[in-house]
DRENKETOR-80356 format. One line per 3 residues: their letters; for each residue x, y, z of C-alpha. Coordinates in pm, 1 decimal. Layout:
<recs>
A) X Y Z; ... $
</recs>
This chain:
<recs>
XXX) -9.7 -3.9 -1.6; 132.5 368.6 -84.0; 167.9 554.6 261.3 $
XXX) 50.3 849.8 82.6; -351.5 864.4 67.3; -400.1 1065.5 -235.3 $
XXX) -770.0 1202.3 -319.4; -873.3 1266.6 -691.3; -1201.1 1292.7 -883.8 $
XXX) -1183.4 1050.0 -1196.4; -1405.1 1185.9 -1478.9; -1333.9 925.1 -1752.2 $
XXX) -1224.3 588.2 -1740.9; -1221.4 263.8 -1963.2; -1264.5 -86.2 -1923.7 $
XXX) -1135.3 -349.0 -2160.0; -1169.0 -715.9 -2125.8; -876.0 -925.1 -2045.4 $
XXX) -961.2 -1248.3 -2150.9; -597.8 -1397.9 -2252.3; -434.9 -1652.6 -2028.9 $
XXX) -168.5 -1547.9 -1792.5; 189.6 -1719.7 -1825.8; 348.9 -1819.0 -1480.2 $
XXX) 527.9 -1471.3 -1487.4; 239.0 -1231.7 -1542.4; -10.1 -1060.4 -1317.2 $
XXX) -251.8 -843.8 -1297.1; -97.9 -487.0 -1163.7; -306.4 -202.7 -983.4 $
XXX) -117.3 114.4 -1113.8; -145.3 436.3 -1269.3; -129.8 557.8 -1632.1 $
XXX) 211.4 655.3 -1614.9; 530.1 509.2 -1456.4; 621.9 667.3 -1121.6 $
XXX) 257.3 819.0 -1068.9; 102.5 755.0 -709.2; -280.1 782.9 -873.5 $
XXX) -390.0 398.9 -842.0; -648.7 403.3 -1098.7; -544.7 168.1 -1348.1 $
XXX) -495.6 -193.5 -1404.7; -258.4 -354.0 -1631.1; -159.8 -727.6 -1707.4 $
XXX) 215.8 -698.0 -1676.3; 501.2 -947.1 -1777.1; 670.8 -946.2 -1423.6 $
XXX) 969.1 -1078.2 -1583.0; 1036.7 -738.7 -1806.7; 811.2 -505.0 -1664.4 $
XXX) 627.3 -488.7 -2013.6; 252.0 -423.1 -2006.9; 58.2 -721.5 -2176.8 $
XXX) -257.7 -568.4 -2173.1; -484.7 -281.4 -2051.9; -748.1 -404.7 -1835.0 $
XXX) -871.0 -97.0 -1706.4; -759.8 238.7 -1868.1; -836.9 562.3 -1708.0 $
XXX) -736.6 773.4 -1982.0; -970.1 655.5 -2255.0; -1311.3 683.4 -2223.2 $
XXX) -1517.4 391.1 -2378.5; -1839.4 245.3 -2276.0; -1846.7 11.2 -1978.2 $
XXX) -2132.4 -117.7 -1743.1; -2140.9 -65.5 -1366.4; -2406.8 -309.0 -1212.7 $
XXX) -2496.8 -427.5 -847.5; -2334.4 -782.0 -802.7; -2668.6 -940.9 -670.6 $
XXX) -2952.4 -817.2 -896.5; -2748.1 -732.2 -1223.1; -2899.4 -387.1 -1259.2 $
XXX) -2719.0 -126.2 -1368.9; -2579.1 144.0 -1151.6; -2629.2 511.5 -1257.2 $
XXX) -2303.5 725.7 -1208.0; -2452.4 1055.2 -1366.7; -2759.4 1221.0 -1294.2 $
XXX) -3010.4 1352.4 -1574.8; -2804.3 1657.4 -1621.4; -2492.5 1451.4 -1711.2 $
XXX) -2321.0 1533.4 -1371.6; -2137.5 1271.5 -1146.3; -2365.0 1249.8 -831.2 $
XXX) -2127.6 1055.8 -621.5; -1791.3 1074.7 -714.2; -1701.2 748.0 -473.9 $
XXX) -1931.6 516.0 -738.2; -1665.1 589.4 -983.2; -1452.1 219.2 -983.4 $
XXX) -1146.2 353.4 -850.3; -1190.3 721.9 -712.5; -1057.9 667.0 -385.3 $
XXX) -774.3 436.5 -559.6; -702.6 58.4 -435.6; -422.4 -125.9 -294.0 $
XXX) -610.5 -451.6 -292.2; -714.0 -721.1 -558.1; -737.4 -1078.5 -598.6 $
XXX) -768.8 -1271.6 -933.9; -1033.6 -1560.0 -941.6; -945.8 -1768.1 -1240.2 $
XXX) -1194.8 -2030.8 -1187.8; -1455.3 -1740.2 -1272.7; -1221.9 -1531.9 -1481.8 $
XXX) -1262.3 -1218.2 -1261.5; -1049.6 -972.2 -1047.8; -1174.9 -852.3 -684.8 $
XXX) -1064.8 -542.0 -554.9; -1157.6 -252.6 -291.9; -1141.6 85.6 -317.3 $
XXX) -941.8 217.0 -2.8; -1194.8 371.9 238.7; -1503.3 258.3 65.6 $
XXX) -1575.6 -81.4 275.5; -1726.8 -202.7 -53.0; -1597.0 -527.8 -248.5 $
XXX) -1600.7 -476.6 -661.4; -1507.3 -728.2 -909.7; -1408.0 -694.5 -1290.2 $
XXX) -1575.8 -933.5 -1491.7; -1282.3 -1039.1 -1725.6; -1444.9 -1290.2 -1948.1 $
XXX) -1768.1 -1110.5 -2031.4; -1823.8 -954.5 -2371.6; -1927.5 -646.6 -2211.9 $
XXX) -1713.9 -465.6 -2008.4; -1820.2 -491.6 -1671.4; -1804.8 -388.8 -1297.4 $
XXX) -1975.9 -529.8 -1075.3; -2027.2 -376.5 -702.7; -2153.2 -550.4 -374.1 $
XXX) -2344.1 -224.4 -259.7; -2458.6 -170.3 115.6; -2257.6 -507.1 217.1 $
XXX) -2003.9 -407.2 449.6; -1627.4 -499.4 323.6; -1388.1 -342.4 587.5 $
XXX) -1445.0 -87.9 842.3; -1304.3 236.7 768.8; -1425.9 541.8 860.5 $
XXX) -1243.6 739.9 591.5; -913.5 797.1 393.2; -766.8 879.6 726.7 $
XXX) -834.8 586.1 889.5; -535.4 373.4 776.4; -553.8 100.1 1030.8 $
XXX) -909.0 -21.2 898.0; -792.4 4.3 488.9; -817.9 -321.2 329.2 $
XXX) -455.0 -343.4 193.8; -380.0 -735.6 131.3; -587.0 -979.1 -89.9 $
XXX) -570.0 -1312.0 -238.7; -763.8 -1626.0 -362.9; -668.1 -1915.7 -146.2 $
XXX) -625.3 -2293.7 -204.5; -987.8 -2343.1 -107.2; -1092.7 -2141.2 -408.0 $
XXX) -1230.5 -1851.4 -151.6; -1081.9 -1494.7 -126.3; -932.5 -1324.3 186.4 $
XXX) -862.5 -981.1 261.9; -683.1 -825.8 544.9; -699.7 -506.9 721.8 $
XXX) -348.8 -282.4 752.4; -373.6 -316.9 1160.6; -468.9 -732.7 1115.8 $
XXX) -783.2 -705.5 1286.8; -1038.4 -797.2 1008.9; -966.0 -1088.8 826.9 $
XXX) -1243.8 -1081.7 573.6; -1360.7 -1406.1 349.5; -1531.9 -1386.5 52.5 $
XXX) -1669.0 -1670.4 -140.7; -1611.5 -1672.8 -516.5; -1947.4 -1898.8 -650.5 $
XXX) -2273.9 -1758.2 -788.4; -2381.3 -1615.4 -465.6; -2088.7 -1479.0 -282.0 $
XXX) -2105.2 -1475.8 79.6; -1876.8 -1185.0 285.2; -1759.1 -1297.1 649.4 $
XXX) -1551.8 -1110.6 851.6; -1355.8 -1373.0 1024.9; -1197.8 -1144.3 1301.3 $
XXX) -859.4 -1082.7 1413.5; -552.1 -1256.5 1327.8; -409.5 -1405.0 1640.1 $
XXX) 23.6 -1352.3 1713.6; 168.3 -1671.4 1737.2; 353.4 -1666.7 2094.9 $
XXX) 669.9 -1728.9 1928.4; 651.6 -1366.6 1752.9; 783.3 -1212.7 2045.7 $
XXX) 794.2 -821.3 1974.5; 695.0 -845.1 1627.2; 328.3 -865.7 1578.8 $
XXX) 77.2 -873.2 1266.5; -62.2 -569.9 1408.3; 197.9 -299.3 1476.5 $
XXX) 239.8 -50.1 1158.9; 618.3 -56.0 1151.8; 649.9 -446.4 1091.6 $
XXX) 329.7 -552.3 930.0; 89.8 -281.7 773.1; 52.7 -302.4 411.2 $
XXX) 169.7 -468.3 146.5; 27.7 -798.5 -32.8; -88.3 -1117.3 59.1 $
XXX) -51.0 -1456.0 -111.7; -178.1 -1827.0 -92.2; 17.2 -2152.5 -96.6 $
XXX) -122.1 -2513.5 -161.7; -122.6 -2596.0 176.9; -388.1 -2405.6 326.2 $
XXX) -204.9 -2103.9 449.7; -169.0 -1727.8 339.8; 129.9 -1517.4 341.9 $
XXX) 136.9 -1188.5 431.0; 454.7 -950.3 287.2; 427.1 -635.0 478.8 $
XXX) 546.5 -291.4 302.2; 834.2 -288.1 508.8; 936.2 -662.5 401.4 $
XXX) 835.0 -851.5 689.6; 671.9 -1171.3 615.0; 418.3 -1349.3 813.1 $
XXX) 253.8 -1701.5 739.7; -117.3 -1722.3 855.0; -311.2 -2044.2 890.5 $
XXX) -647.0 -1960.0 769.9; -803.8 -2255.3 986.0; -693.5 -2114.7 1327.1 $
XXX) -598.9 -1737.3 1192.6; -259.2 -1769.6 1380.8; 4.9 -1541.9 1207.8 $
XXX) 346.7 -1681.7 1261.9; 622.5 -1433.3 1213.0; 880.1 -1593.3 940.9 $
XXX) 1131.7 -1369.8 826.8; 1249.9 -1008.7 690.2; 1334.2 -1032.0 337.6 $
XXX) 1676.7 -980.8 252.0; 1829.5 -776.9 -57.1; 1548.0 -547.3 -56.5 $
XXX) 1640.4 -166.0 -36.4; 1486.6 25.2 266.6; 1347.4 263.8 32.3 $
XXX) 1161.6 -4.1 -183.7; 817.4 -73.9 -9.6; 727.9 -423.4 -131.3 $
XXX) 336.2 -333.5 -194.0; 260.7 -621.5 -437.0; 347.3 -995.9 -430.4 $
XXX) 265.8 -1272.8 -677.7; 375.1 -1613.4 -721.2; 574.2 -1729.9 -1004.3 $
XXX) 708.9 -2056.3 -909.8; 677.2 -2317.9 -655.6; 877.3 -2158.6 -417.1 $
XXX) 936.3 -1816.2 -593.7; 727.7 -1495.3 -577.7; 792.3 -1147.0 -738.3 $
XXX) 733.3 -824.0 -530.2; 649.5 -469.3 -687.2; 671.1 -110.1 -485.7 $
XXX) 451.6 120.5 -532.1; 690.6 411.3 -455.7; 993.5 234.7 -712.1 $
XXX) 1021.5 240.5 -1048.2; 1369.2 65.4 -1053.7; 1228.2 -270.2 -1099.4 $
XXX) 1091.0 -635.0 -943.8; 1237.8 -827.6 -722.1; 1237.7 -1210.3 -713.8 $
XXX) 1238.2 -1369.2 -385.1; 1325.2 -1703.6 -265.3; 1033.3 -1850.0 -28.9 $
XXX) 1333.4 -2091.4 109.8; 1538.6 -1842.8 244.5; 1356.2 -1535.1 176.7 $
XXX) 1623.9 -1375.4 4.2; 1574.7 -1120.4 -338.5; 1736.0 -1017.0 -607.9 $
XXX) 1654.2 -729.1 -872.2; 1542.1 -856.2 -1187.7; 1665.0 -705.0 -1519.8 $
XXX) 1453.4 -472.3 -1726.9; 1458.0 -247.3 -2027.2; 1411.1 34.1 -1826.9 $
XXX) 1189.2 175.3 -1565.3; 899.4 -25.3 -1471.1; 556.7 56.7 -1371.2 $
XXX) 516.7 91.4 -958.6; 239.6 -103.9 -842.0; 14.4 -92.4 -525.6 $
XXX) -103.7 -465.3 -533.6; -7.0 -770.1 -790.2; -233.2 -1092.3 -811.7 $
XXX) -237.8 -1378.1 -1028.5; -363.2 -1725.1 -991.3; -66.8 -1976.8 -877.4 $
XXX) -9.7 -2084.7 -552.2; 303.7 -2144.4 -349.1; 462.2 -2475.1 -297.3 $
XXX) 232.7 -2689.5 -533.4; 500.2 -2960.2 -526.9; 446.1 -3027.9 -139.1 $
XXX) 109.5 -3140.7 -229.4; 179.4 -3343.9 -557.1; 310.2 -3712.5 -508.1 $
XXX) 295.9 -4005.0 -724.0; -76.7 -4103.8 -769.4; -135.9 -4496.6 -705.4 $
XXX) -332.0 -4628.7 -1042.6; -637.3 -4675.8 -823.5; -668.0 -4310.9 -716.3 $
XXX) -565.1 -4189.6 -1093.3; -887.7 -4415.4 -1218.1; -1105.4 -4270.5 -957.6 $
XXX) -1044.9 -3909.3 -1008.7; -1315.0 -3659.3 -1088.8; -1295.1 -3313.9 -1132.1 $
XXX) -1496.1 -3030.0 -993.3; -1425.2 -2674.6 -998.0; -1690.4 -2623.6 -757.8 $
XXX) -1552.0 -2828.2 -467.8; -1207.4 -2772.8 -310.7; -1024.3 -2981.2 -52.8 $
XXX) -767.6 -2854.8 180.3; -524.5 -2817.1 326.3; -353.7 -3112.0 137.7 $
XXX) -128.5 -3274.2 275.4; -398.1 -3284.7 551.7; -217.2 -3132.4 892.7 $
XXX) -384.0 -3137.4 1251.4; -541.2 -3475.6 1178.5; -815.2 -3324.5 994.3 $
XXX) -903.5 -3171.4 650.1; -1172.5 -2957.1 474.7; -1395.9 -2931.9 206.4 $
XXX) -1521.2 -2623.4 44.9; -1866.2 -2653.5 -136.5; -1957.1 -2385.4 -407.3 $
XXX) -2219.4 -2633.6 -501.1; -2597.6 -2621.9 -523.3; -2748.0 -2682.2 -161.7 $
XXX) -2844.8 -3044.0 -75.0; -2676.4 -3315.6 119.5; -2331.8 -3445.8 43.2 $
XXX) -2129.0 -3731.0 198.9; -1766.9 -3697.8 248.8; -1606.3 -4021.1 184.2 $
XXX) -1244.0 -4123.3 314.9; -1114.8 -4455.5 97.1; -772.5 -4648.6 114.2 $
XXX) -568.4 -4760.5 -187.5; -789.4 -5103.1 -165.7; -1075.4 -4913.7 -238.2 $
XXX) -1243.2 -4976.8 122.4; -1423.9 -4692.4 279.6; -1232.0 -4570.1 623.3 $
XXX) -1469.0 -4226.4 713.4; -1779.2 -4105.6 605.0; -1948.5 -3788.0 701.1 $
XXX) -2299.0 -3625.1 582.5; -2285.9 -3269.0 509.1; -2585.9 -3054.1 460.9 $
XXX) -2487.1 -2766.1 228.3; -2699.6 -2447.8 263.8; -2524.5 -2185.4 118.5 $
XXX) -2254.0 -2122.6 -138.6; -1857.8 -2142.8 -14.7; -1994.3 -2361.9 303.4 $
XXX) -1678.2 -2553.8 454.9; -1727.5 -2882.6 601.5; -1447.1 -3002.7 837.8 $
XXX) -1325.1 -3392.3 833.8; -1145.0 -3489.0 1174.4; -944.3 -3797.7 1090.6 $
XXX) -915.1 -4093.4 1284.2; -630.7 -4137.8 1538.4; -609.8 -4463.3 1333.9 $
XXX) -529.7 -4286.7 1026.1; -185.5 -4364.9 898.2; 13.3 -4175.2 732.5 $
XXX) -2.8 -4216.3 317.7; -210.4 -4131.2 35.7; -597.7 -4208.0 15.5 $
XXX) -918.2 -4094.0 -188.0; -1157.0 -3825.3 -75.2; -1493.0 -3891.6 -272.9 $
XXX) -1792.6 -3631.9 -262.0; -2097.7 -3815.7 -317.3; -2455.4 -3641.4 -369.7 $
XXX) -2799.0 -3739.4 -250.0; -2841.6 -3926.7 -570.3; -2558.2 -4144.1 -479.8 $
XXX) -2335.2 -3990.3 -768.7; -2001.2 -3906.2 -725.4; -1940.9 -3513.8 -777.0 $
XXX) -1572.5 -3496.6 -686.7; -1286.1 -3745.1 -627.3; -920.8 -3666.0 -545.5 $
XXX) -607.1 -3780.6 -360.8; -529.3 -3657.6 17.2; -188.6 -3699.1 151.0 $
XXX) -212.2 -3740.1 530.7; 127.3 -3622.7 666.9; 280.6 -3629.3 998.2 $
X) 126.5 -3432.2 1254.0 $
</recs>
């Protein structure tokens, strides 16, 4: 997040649908029209390796037709009054700028929130008509105004469960938003400092405010603060563990955007520097400046669909499980490997009764739990029996017609 909160009235803007498939080193960036500007009203798809713009997604300088709608009803939102004047400047998509976005690959949409507005918004990237939908009247944060910096939402990511998570500067509000057809917004409450953190708290401004958030394949979030501090957040417990301060980044380079570009690699951008982007090794947390063809766009946030540490959940799949696998983008299994003697299943399905089954390599049913799903984004917890040994299992989801609607491997690791 840029520490200088600037106000602007935006009177012209454009939206161009971005439907191109991202490569591993591309990310959506919230930036400005020109390099070095601090007016965070643009969205661009950036090649993080070179710093080049791949596609302009939301261009504030080129007026064009677009559609603003209510996310629930689909009804158009009127920005101008009958005389052609903007009645409420805060209804302009980026009037108060933004420092938090997350890319939902499953539905090809980019979620974001303007600073101080307390509203979730989403750019529909795959639709023929350029569209931005607003979740009007639904609290997304508690900022009183633009001066209430502690309550600004500055970090956002889509986790391995397919759901979105956003975090206030002070770490007192972890917001969850489901990404299905009927999204649900929930304030999960405050993050909790790991006792081992000592004096380095997820709540204190010098260490933890600003920056960005990324997710891994094991059910965790990582907060990369603007001052280069890294915290690992267990989604299930909301516990934040201080990991390390990134080495090799100049103090003047605030780390405001972060995007995963490899199994254990991420790239960070700065809101106040155009010297380049830094690649960070997530094992040692060392950074190196990437070469570029000149100055790059500074960015208040980055977002792509990749998860860190995918290799830790990818194991050789036994033939039985390979034959039984059934994909379903409305159901997510996490964490995988399973930890703390349990795993969870996220349902973005139609309401109804589902059986969650745990099957061993011989095809024997080990455990079963019935889940009554009443809303999209519902998460069910499946405790593992103390008799469940380490190894690979099959998790099957069976609907009320006895049809298997999802099946995939689960690795049960050590406690």
